N, C-alpha and C positions, 0 to 999 in steps of 0.2 A: 676629038680631043676633049679633055675635061674642061667644061665651061668655055670651049673655044680657045683653050690655052695651048700655046706651043712651048717648047723648052725655054726659049729666051724670056718669054713672059712669065713662066713659072719661076725661073731663077730670080727675076726682079721682085717677085712677091715675097722673097725671103727677107727683104728689108722691112716688111711690115711686122706688127706685133703679134698678129694671129694669121693662121693660114686662110686662104680664100675658101669660100663655101663651095661645096660640090666635089671636093677631092675624095678619092677612095682612101681607105685607111692606109693602104700601102704608100700611096703618093704623099699623103699627109705625114707618114713616117719619114719619108725622105725630106720633106719640108722641115720637120722638127730637127732632123739630123743636121741639116744645113744651118740651123739656128744654134747648134751646139748643145742641144738637149737630147742626149743619147737615151735617157730613161723614157722620156715622152715618146721618142721615136720608136723605141722597143715596144712600148705599150701599144702604139698604133699598129705596128707591124703584126703583133700577136692578135690584134682584133680582126685581121683579114686572114681567115683560115682556109687558104687555098695556095696554089703554086706561086702566085704573084706575091702574096704575103710572105711565103717562105723564102722567096728570092731576096726580098728586102731584109728579112730576118737574118738570112745568111750573111749578107753584106754587113749588117750591124754587128754580128758576132765576130766577123773577120776584123772589123774596125776595132772592136774591143780587145782583140788579140787572142780570142778563144777559137783557135783553128779547128779543134775537134768538134766543138758545137756547131761552128759555121759549116763544117763538112756535112753534118747531118742535115742541115737546112738546105744546103745546095742540092743534096740528093733528093730531098722532098720536093724541091722546086723543079727537079729535072734539069739542073744546070751543072756545068763543070765548075769547080772552084775557080774563082777569079785569080789571075796572076798579074793583072794590071794594077796601077796605083789605085788607092782608095778613091781619089777624086775622079779618076777615069771610070771606075766602076759605078760610082754614084751617078755620073752623067749618063752613062750607057743605060742604066736602069731607068732613070728619069725619062730619057728620050724614048725608050721602048714603051714605057707605061703610058706616057702622054700621047704617043702616036697610036696606041691601041684603042683609045676611046674616042 
């Protein structure tokens, strides 16, 4: 886990003014999204140029309402487009990324 952080601990950090140190750009993007800063989240997702960054990028464009753009990012991530709520998708991505490190 990133900095020994599980999902619940990560979720609690979103009450802080800044993300904790040691997060990947993709996880930091989720953090900024939880804070309501889509632009910063998008910037951080773009900074991670791999399938994980593409997965978060896809979620962000889905949240934005740009399904066509989101679809391209889901394909790049090797993921099927999400059909669950945005909150459920955010949680699923966060849990997967935190468990993978």
